[in-house]
Short mmCIF file of the C-alpha atoms (twelve columns), coordinates in Angstrom:
data_MODEL
# 
_entry.id   MODEL 
# 
loop_
_atom_site.group_PDB 
_atom_site.id 
_atom_site.type_symbol 
_atom_site.label_atom_id 
_atom_site.label_alt_id 
_atom_site.label_comp_id 
_atom_site.label_asym_id 
_atom_site.label_seq_id 
_atom_site.Cartn_x 
_atom_site.Cartn_y 
_atom_site.Cartn_z 
_atom_site.pdbx_PDB_model_num 
ATOM 1   C CA . MET A 1   0.000   0.000  0.000   1 
ATOM 2   C CA . LYS A 2   2.887   2.275  0.618   1 
ATOM 3   C CA . ALA A 3   3.702   2.233  -3.075  1 
ATOM 4   C CA . LEU A 4   0.256   3.495  -3.922  1 
ATOM 5   C CA . ARG A 5   0.514   6.355  -1.457  1 
ATOM 6   C CA . SER A 6   3.717   7.570  -2.943  1 
ATOM 7   C CA . ILE A 7   2.149   7.948  -6.351  1 
ATOM 8   C CA . HIS A 8   0.774   11.381 -6.744  1 
ATOM 9   C CA . TRP A 9   -0.718  13.086 -9.682  1 
ATOM 10  C CA . ARG A 10  1.204   15.815 -11.266 1 
ATOM 11  C CA . LYS A 11  0.422   17.873 -14.276 1 
ATOM 12  C CA . ASN A 12  2.454   17.403 -17.358 1 
ATOM 13  C CA . SER A 13  4.388   20.615 -17.778 1 
ATOM 14  C CA . ASP A 14  4.640   20.084 -21.563 1 
ATOM 15  C CA . HIS A 15  0.848   19.888 -22.073 1 
ATOM 16  C CA . GLN A 16  -0.831  23.266 -22.665 1 
ATOM 17  C CA . GLU A 17  -4.533  23.831 -22.291 1 
ATOM 18  C CA . GLY A 18  -6.537  25.440 -25.160 1 
ATOM 19  C CA . PHE A 19  -7.926  24.857 -28.621 1 
ATOM 20  C CA . THR A 20  -6.009  23.894 -31.695 1 
ATOM 21  C CA . LEU A 21  -6.041  25.991 -34.829 1 
ATOM 22  C CA . VAL A 22  -8.069  23.342 -36.656 1 
ATOM 23  C CA . GLU A 23  -10.761 23.355 -33.946 1 
ATOM 24  C CA . LEU A 24  -11.010 27.134 -34.121 1 
ATOM 25  C CA . LEU A 25  -11.271 27.075 -37.926 1 
ATOM 26  C CA . VAL A 26  -14.043 24.456 -37.782 1 
ATOM 27  C CA . VAL A 27  -16.018 26.630 -35.353 1 
ATOM 28  C CA . ILE A 28  -15.540 29.719 -37.544 1 
ATOM 29  C CA . VAL A 29  -16.731 27.837 -40.645 1 
ATOM 30  C CA . ILE A 30  -19.818 26.563 -38.806 1 
ATOM 31  C CA . LEU A 31  -20.640 30.082 -37.589 1 
ATOM 32  C CA . GLY A 32  -20.225 31.409 -41.139 1 
ATOM 33  C CA . ILE A 33  -22.645 28.810 -42.492 1 
ATOM 34  C CA . LEU A 34  -25.209 29.636 -39.800 1 
ATOM 35  C CA . ALA A 35  -24.849 33.367 -40.520 1 
ATOM 36  C CA . ALA A 36  -25.449 32.767 -44.234 1 
ATOM 37  C CA . ILE A 37  -28.597 30.773 -43.462 1 
ATOM 38  C CA . VAL A 38  -29.925 33.574 -41.265 1 
ATOM 39  C CA . VAL A 39  -29.213 36.234 -43.914 1 
ATOM 40  C CA . PHE A 40  -31.098 34.298 -46.605 1 
ATOM 41  C CA . ALA A 41  -34.017 33.621 -44.246 1 
ATOM 42  C CA . VAL A 42  -34.337 37.306 -43.292 1 
ATOM 43  C CA . THR A 43  -34.117 38.369 -46.946 1 
ATOM 44  C CA . GLY A 44  -37.019 36.081 -47.807 1 
ATOM 45  C CA . ILE A 45  -39.103 37.394 -44.929 1 
ATOM 46  C CA . THR A 46  -38.476 40.997 -45.982 1 
ATOM 47  C CA . GLY A 47  -39.477 40.274 -49.578 1 
ATOM 48  C CA . ASN A 48  -42.687 38.601 -48.442 1 
ATOM 49  C CA . GLY A 49  -43.459 41.554 -46.188 1 
ATOM 50  C CA . GLN A 50  -43.074 44.033 -49.051 1 
ATOM 51  C CA . LYS A 51  -45.305 41.926 -51.286 1 
ATOM 52  C CA . SER A 52  -47.966 41.672 -48.555 1 
ATOM 53  C CA . ALA A 53  -47.833 45.425 -47.909 1 
ATOM 54  C CA . CYS A 54  -48.345 46.136 -51.609 1 
ATOM 55  C CA . GLN A 55  -51.268 43.737 -51.858 1 
ATOM 56  C CA . THR A 56  -52.903 45.093 -48.703 1 
ATOM 57  C CA . ASP A 57  -52.511 48.687 -49.868 1 
ATOM 58  C CA . ALA A 58  -54.043 47.801 -53.242 1 
ATOM 59  C CA . LYS A 59  -57.042 46.198 -51.508 1 
ATOM 60  C CA . THR A 60  -57.437 49.292 -49.304 1 
ATOM 61  C CA . VAL A 61  -57.469 51.631 -52.307 1 
ATOM 62  C CA . GLU A 62  -59.929 49.339 -54.113 1 
ATOM 63  C CA . ALA A 63  -62.236 49.308 -51.076 1 
ATOM 64  C CA . ALA A 64  -62.059 53.112 -50.851 1 
ATOM 65  C CA . GLU A 65  -62.948 53.397 -54.547 1 
ATOM 66  C CA . GLU A 66  -65.931 51.101 -54.135 1 
ATOM 67  C CA . ALA A 67  -67.110 53.045 -51.061 1 
ATOM 68  C CA . ALA A 68  -66.772 56.346 -52.959 1 
ATOM 69  C CA . PHE A 69  -68.670 54.878 -55.914 1 
ATOM 70  C CA . ALA A 70  -71.463 53.634 -53.645 1 
ATOM 71  C CA . GLN A 71  -71.728 56.979 -51.875 1 
ATOM 72  C CA . THR A 72  -71.906 59.029 -55.084 1 
ATOM 73  C CA . GLN A 73  -74.441 56.580 -56.471 1 
ATOM 74  C CA . SER A 74  -76.649 56.914 -53.383 1 
ATOM 75  C CA . THR A 75  -76.428 60.723 -53.286 1 
ATOM 76  C CA . THR A 76  -76.478 61.597 -56.991 1 
ATOM 77  C CA . GLY A 77  -78.007 58.511 -58.562 1 
ATOM 78  C CA . THR A 78  -74.906 57.951 -60.681 1 
ATOM 79  C CA . GLY A 79  -71.822 56.279 -59.252 1 
ATOM 80  C CA . ALA A 80  -68.397 57.713 -59.980 1 
ATOM 81  C CA . TYR A 81  -64.880 56.614 -59.105 1 
ATOM 82  C CA . GLN A 82  -62.534 59.274 -57.766 1 
ATOM 83  C CA . SER A 83  -58.888 60.245 -57.925 1 
ATOM 84  C CA . MET A 84  -56.493 59.547 -55.053 1 
ATOM 85  C CA . ALA A 85  -56.655 63.187 -53.923 1 
ATOM 86  C CA . ASN A 86  -60.456 63.086 -53.823 1 
ATOM 87  C CA . LEU A 87  -60.445 59.805 -51.905 1 
ATOM 88  C CA . VAL A 88  -58.292 61.463 -49.237 1 
ATOM 89  C CA . SER A 89  -60.174 64.772 -49.152 1 
ATOM 90  C CA . ASN A 90  -63.561 63.026 -48.951 1 
ATOM 91  C CA . GLY A 91  -62.386 60.835 -46.061 1 
ATOM 92  C CA . PHE A 92  -62.271 57.443 -47.796 1 
ATOM 93  C CA . LEU A 93  -58.514 57.183 -47.207 1 
ATOM 94  C CA . HIS A 94  -56.493 58.552 -44.303 1 
ATOM 95  C CA . SER A 95  -53.615 59.479 -46.612 1 
ATOM 96  C CA . ALA A 96  -52.621 58.977 -50.231 1 
ATOM 97  C CA . SER A 97  -51.037 55.656 -51.081 1 
ATOM 98  C CA . THR A 98  -47.292 55.711 -51.652 1 
ATOM 99  C CA . LEU A 99  -47.421 52.308 -53.366 1 
ATOM 100 C CA . TRP A 100 -50.315 52.706 -55.817 1 
ATOM 101 C CA . ASN A 101 -51.823 55.369 -58.063 1 
ATOM 102 C CA . VAL A 102 -55.494 55.326 -59.029 1 
ATOM 103 C CA . SER A 103 -56.783 56.881 -62.244 1 
ATOM 104 C CA . PRO A 104 -60.524 57.061 -62.903 1 
ATOM 105 C CA . ALA A 105 -61.526 56.468 -66.525 1 
ATOM 106 C CA . ALA A 106 -63.159 59.275 -68.538 1 
ATOM 107 C CA . PRO A 107 -66.830 58.597 -67.635 1 
ATOM 108 C CA . THR A 108 -65.640 57.669 -64.079 1 
ATOM 109 C CA . THR A 109 -67.367 54.298 -64.255 1 
ATOM 110 C CA . SER A 110 -64.044 52.441 -64.023 1 
ATOM 111 C CA . TYR A 111 -60.561 53.072 -62.700 1 
ATOM 112 C CA . THR A 112 -57.009 51.867 -63.200 1 
ATOM 113 C CA . LEU A 113 -54.760 50.970 -60.291 1 
ATOM 114 C CA . THR A 114 -51.061 51.228 -61.226 1 
ATOM 115 C CA . PRO A 115 -48.119 50.377 -58.982 1 
ATOM 116 C CA . LEU A 116 -45.611 53.033 -57.956 1 
ATOM 117 C CA . GLY A 117 -42.034 51.885 -57.550 1 
ATOM 118 C CA . SER A 118 -41.325 48.230 -56.850 1 
ATOM 119 C CA . CYS A 119 -44.822 46.934 -56.106 1 
ATOM 120 C CA . PRO A 120 -45.690 43.789 -58.048 1 
ATOM 121 C CA . THR A 121 -48.899 43.938 -60.016 1 
ATOM 122 C CA . THR A 122 -51.836 42.114 -58.453 1 
ATOM 123 C CA . ASP A 123 -55.126 40.911 -59.810 1 
ATOM 124 C CA . GLN A 124 -57.839 43.495 -59.261 1 
# 
């Protein structure tokens, strides 16, 4: 038993604690791959958000046009679509759309909704 007591653990003075260069490079590569995945995911979300905003704004302008048409038809007997400025001034829209422009046709019985900037066209 005495032989066992005399054995004591000692640290190897040649062994240094830490990570090797290869281990660090592997971690950096993995972090780079994860960062690339996040960037592509966020880009897709942003694109979908812009598309949804354009579609929602188009539906809002269309609803305002239909409300204006119904109101002019009930008050004058003849319905008429209105310009963006008239929709705002008559209270059908809070503010003019920055994504869409509306143009009533000559007899004001139809209108054209055209995108401004990068809005994709939608079915009306």
